[in-house]
C-alpha positions in Angstrom: -9.6 14.7 7.6 -12.8 15.7 5.7 -14.7 12.5 6.7 -18.1 14.2 5.9 -17.2 14.6 2.2 -15.9 11.0 2.1 -19.1 9.6 3.5 -21.2 11.8 1.2 -19.2 10.6 -1.8 -19.8 7.0 -0.9 -23.5 7.6 -0.4 -23.7 8.9 -4.0 -21.8 5.8 -5.2 -24.4 3.6 -3.4 -27.2 5.4 -5.3 -25.4 4.8 -8.6 -25.0 1.1 -7.7 -28.7 0.9 -6.7 -27.8 -0.2 -3.2 -30.1 0.6 -0.3 -27.4 -0.2 2.2 -23.7 -1.2 2.5 -21.8 -3.0 5.2 -18.1 -2.0 5.5 -15.7 -4.0 7.7 -12.2 -3.7 6.3 -10.1 -1.8 8.8 -8.4 0.5 6.3 -11.8 1.5 4.8 -13.2 2.2 8.3 -10.2 4.4 9.1 -10.6 6.2 5.8 -14.4 6.8 6.1 -14.7 7.8 9.8 -11.3 7.7 11.5 -11.6 4.5 13.5 -8.4 2.6 14.1 -9.5 -0.3 16.3 -9.5 -4.0 15.3 -13.3 -4.6 15.5 -15.7 -2.3 13.7 -18.6 -2.3 11.3 -20.0 0.7 9.4 -23.5 0.4 8.1 -24.8 2.8 5.4 -28.6 2.6 5.6 -30.8 4.8 3.4 -28.8 8.0 4.0 -27.8 7.2 7.6 -24.5 5.9 8.9 -24.2 3.7 12.0 -20.9 2.5 13.4 -20.9 -0.7 15.5 -18.1 -1.9 17.8 -17.8 -3.8 21.1 -17.3 -2.7 24.6 -13.5 -2.9 24.5 -13.6 0.1 22.1 -16.3 2.3 23.7 -14.0 5.2 24.6 -11.9 4.8 21.4 -14.9 4.9 19.2 -16.2 8.0 20.9 -12.9 9.7 20.4 -12.2 8.6 16.9 -15.4 8.0 15.0 -16.4 11.2 13.1 -19.9 11.3 11.6 -21.7 8.0 12.1 -23.8 7.3 15.2 -21.8 4.9 17.5 -23.5 1.7 18.8 -21.8 -0.6 21.3 -23.0 -4.1 20.4 -23.7 -6.7 23.0 -22.8 -9.6 20.7 -21.4 -10.1 17.1 -21.4 -6.8 15.2 -23.2 -8.4 12.2 -26.1 -9.2 14.5 -26.4 -5.6 15.4 -26.4 -4.6 11.7 -28.9 -7.3 10.8 -31.2 -6.0 13.5 -31.2 -2.6 11.8 -31.6 -4.1 8.3 -34.4 -6.3 9.5 -36.7 -3.3 10.0 -36.7 -2.8 6.2 -39.5 -4.4 4.2 -37.1 -5.1 1.3 -33.6 -3.9 0.4 -30.4 -4.6 -1.6 -27.5 -4.6 0.7 -23.9 -4.5 -0.5 -20.9 -6.1 1.3 -17.2 -6.0 0.7 -16.6 -9.2 -1.3 -12.8 -8.7 -1.3 -12.7 -8.9 2.5 -15.7 -11.1 3.4 -15.2 -14.8 4.0 -17.6 -17.4 2.6 -18.6 -18.3 6.1 -19.3 -14.6 7.0 -21.4 -14.1 3.8 -23.5 -17.1 4.6 -24.0 -16.0 8.1 -25.2 -12.6 6.9 -27.8 -14.2 4.7 -29.2 -16.2 7.6 -29.5 -13.2 9.8 -32.1 -11.3 7.8 -35.4 -12.2 6.2 -35.6 -13.3 2.5 -36.6 -9.9 1.2 -33.1 -8.5 2.1 -30.9 -9.3 -0.9 -27.1 -9.3 -0.3 -25.0 -8.0 -3.2 -21.2 -8.6 -3.5 -19.4 -5.3 -4.2 -15.7 -4.7 -5.0 -13.7 -1.5 -4.8 -16.4 1.0 -3.8 -14.2 2.5 -1.1 -10.9 1.6 -2.7 -11.8 3.7 -5.8 -12.2 6.7 -3.5 -9.0 6.0 -1.7 -7.0 5.9 -4.9 -7.2 9.7 -5.1 -5.4 11.3 -2.2 -6.5 14.7 -0.9 -4.1 17.4 0.2 -3.9 16.3 3.8 -3.3 12.7 2.8 -0.5 13.8 0.5 1.1 15.7 3.3 1.0 12.7 5.6 2.4 10.4 2.9 5.2 12.9 2.2 6.1 12.9 5.9 6.2 9.1 5.9 8.4 9.0 2.8 10.8 11.5 4.4 11.0 9.5 7.6 11.6 6.3 5.6 14.5 8.0 3.8 15.9 9.4 7.0 16.1 6.0 8.7 17.6 4.4 5.6 20.9 6.1 6.5 21.0 4.0 9.7 20.8 0.8 7.5 23.5 2.1 5.2 25.9 2.9 8.1 25.4 -0.7 9.5 25.9 -2.4 6.1 29.3 -3.9 6.4 30.7 -7.4 5.5 30.0 -9.9 8.2 27.1 -8.0 9.8 23.9 -10.1 9.8 21.2 -8.9 7.5 18.8 -9.0 10.5 21.0 -6.6 12.4 20.9 -4.1 9.5 17.1 -4.4 9.4 16.9 -4.1 13.1 18.9 -0.9 13.3 16.7 0.6 10.6 13.5 -0.4 12.4 14.7 0.8 15.7 15.6 4.2 14.2 12.1 4.3 12.7 10.4 3.7 16.0 12.7 6.2 17.8 11.7 8.8 15.2 8.0 8.3 15.8 6.9 5.7 13.3 3.7 3.8 14.1 5.5 0.7 12.8 6.9 -0.7 9.5 4.8 -0.9 6.3 6.0 -4.5 5.8 8.7 -6.9 7.0 12.0 -5.2 6.1 13.9 -6.7 3.2 17.7 -6.8 3.5 19.2 -9.3 1.0 22.9 -9.6 0.2 25.0 -11.4 -2.4 23.1 -14.2 -4.1 20.1 -13.6 -1.9 19.6 -10.2 -3.5 18.2 -12.2 -6.4 15.2 -12.9 -4.2 12.6 -10.1 -4.9 11.2 -10.5 -1.4 14.4 -11.6 0.4 13.4 -10.7 4.0 16.3 -10.0 6.3 17.9 -13.3 7.5 20.7 -14.3 9.8 23.1 -14.5 6.8 26.0 -12.1 7.0 26.5 -9.3 4.5 29.0 -10.7 1.9 32.5 -9.3 1.3 31.4 -8.4 -2.2 28.1 -8.1 -4.1 24.8 -6.3 -4.3 22.6 -5.7 -1.2 18.9 -4.8 -1.7 17.3 -2.8 1.1 13.5 -2.4 0.8 11.7 -0.8 3.7 8.8 1.4 4.6 7.4 3.1 7.7 3.8 3.8 8.8 3.4 7.4 10.1 0.0 8.6 11.4 -1.6 5.7 9.5 0.0 6.3 6.1 2.7 4.1 4.5 6.0 4.7 2.7 7.9 2.3 0.5 11.5 2.7 -0.8 14.2 0.4 -2.2 17.9 1.1 -2.8 20.5 -1.3 -3.9 24.2 -0.8 -2.9 27.3 -2.8 -3.8 29.7 -4.0 -1.2 33.2 -3.6 -2.6 33.9 -2.3 -6.1 31.4 -3.3 -8.7 32.6 -4.9 -11.9 31.8 -3.9 -15.5 28.8 -6.3 -15.8 27.4 -5.2 -12.5 27.6 -1.6 -13.4 25.9 -2.3 -16.7 23.1 -4.0 -14.9 22.7 -1.2 -12.4 22.7 1.4 -15.2 20.0 -0.4 -17.0 17.7 -0.7 -14.0 18.2 3.0 -13.1 17.4 4.0 -16.7 14.3 1.8 -16.6 13.2 3.4 -13.4 13.7 6.9 -14.8 11.7 5.9 -17.9 8.9 4.7 -15.7 8.8 7.9 -13.8 8.9 10.0 -17.1 5.9 8.0 -18.4 3.6 8.9 -15.4 1.0 11.5 -16.3 -2.8 11.9 -16.1 -4.6 9.8 -18.7 -1.8 7.3 -19.1 -2.8 3.7 -18.3 -1.0 1.7 -15.6 0.2 -0.7 -18.3 1.8 2.1 -20.3 4.0 3.1 -17.3 5.0 -0.6 -16.9 5.8 -0.9 -20.5 8.0 2.2 -20.5 10.2 0.7 -17.8 10.2 -2.8 -19.3 11.3 -1.5 -22.8 14.5 -0.2 -21.4 15.4 -3.6 -19.9 14.4 -5.3 -23.2 16.9 -3.2 -25.0 19.5 -4.2 -22.5 18.5 -7.8 -22.9 17.7 -8.1 -19.2 13.9 -8.1 -19.4 13.7 -11.9 -18.6 15.1 -11.1 -15.2 12.3 -8.6 -14.4 9.8 -10.8 -12.8 7.2 -8.5 -11.1 5.1 -5.4 -11.9 6.6 -1.9 -12.1 4.7 -0.5 -9.2 1.6 -0.2 -7.1 -0.5 2.4 -5.2 0.3 3.3 -1.6 -1.7 5.0 1.1 -3.3 3.6 4.3 -2.1 0.2 3.0 1.2 -0.7 1.5 -0.4 -2.2 -1.6 -3.4 -0.4 -3.1 -4.7 0.1 -6.6 -3.6 0.9 -9.2 -1.2 -1.9 -10.1 1.3 -0.9 -12.7 1.6 -4.1 -14.8 0.9 -5.5 -18.3 -2.8 -5.4 -19.2 -3.8 -3.0 -16.4 -6.2 -0.5 -17.8 -6.6 1.9 -14.8 -6.1 5.5 -15.9 -3.7 7.6 -13.8 -5.3 10.6 -12.2 -3.9 13.6 -10.2 -3.6 12.7 -6.5 -2.7 9.0 -7.1 0.4 8.0 -5.2 2.3 5.1 -6.8 5.7 3.3 -6.6 8.0 2.9 -9.6 10.3 -0.1 -8.9 11.7 -2.1 -11.7 14.3 -4.7 -10.9 16.3 -7.6 -12.2 17.1 -10.8 -10.4 19.8 -13.2 -11.7 19.8 -16.5 -9.8 23.2 -17.4 -8.4 24.6 -13.9 -9.0 22.4 -11.2 -7.5 19.7 -8.6 -8.0 19.0 -4.9 -8.2 15.8 -2.9 -7.5 15.4 0.8 -7.3 12.1 2.2 -6.0 10.7 5.7 -5.5 7.2 6.9 -4.5 5.7 9.5 -6.8 2.4 11.5 -6.8 0.6 12.0 -10.1 0.1 15.8 -10.8 -1.9 17.7 -13.4 1.0 17.6 -15.9 3.1 14.6 -14.9 4.3 13.5 -11.5 6.4 14.6 -8.6 9.0 12.3 -7.0 8.5 12.1 -3.2 11.6 10.0 -2.3 14.5 12.4 -1.6 17.5 10.0 -1.8 20.1 9.7 -4.5 19.8 6.7 -6.9 23.4 6.7 -8.1 25.3 3.5 -7.4 26.7 3.5 -3.9 29.7 1.2 -3.2 30.5 0.6 0.4 
């Protein structure tokens, strides 16, 4: 990873924001900026310098992983170490990550330094950089997507009437670990029959029904990067109405993918998918956004939803995942990951989306 370029780019952003310093504590941001994967770390940008603080448990790990910043092993709370460095300044405006800092922590920071150090809440400074993936990140994400698709076959082979949803999820997750995954991107969703109408129907002890839709939504983490994929299958032969529903969701998903291009807003992609379901008179059953960014975290900007004005740019990786959820009957969701290119997008998820009947 080109950590030096990432640190330099953030330094330029601090100048634009008129910040003399910045405190970064969010784990995904730390990994992005310097490679650290431990659970306790603090990165201080201070007038062109970078200092990384952690505690004694991570001495060797920090030496192995942290690229660029000087590593300091703190003897007490990490904020105290950062405050000591800041306290040497006569005056300064210091940014902190408002999205991840508790009220208690923010108040503690203010008490640690003298009155001429002014704290400023910031949002999205690092996330805006993370939205655009570089070539190495795209390769890692593609590897995670392919692994996620590979282990989905294990779930499909286990998906039979009477088998608990949790067993289907367990076989998928075991296959992921055996194939080298760091872990799962989120708690695996396996929801059959009426439960498929739950958008986040995590795998339960309920048996797969003799007939009906089953939604399988899963993702793996591979070398730090996440994947996300949803497929919906039908146990038994699907009826006319069920086929119409599936066809409408698939057409909506394809319309969403076709709308992805540089310069389009996130809401335009959402609207493209939603219009298809409106024409099919199913839009009232579509209760969530069309997609989201994916990278070091499973949910990252941009969010593809009504009113979202983020412009798509080459290098963004997003999901396209419209669905419908009919209480008492069932639900359908189809989800792929795509990367925005110079002219449109490239679908990363390699699996078929045609209706599968088991």
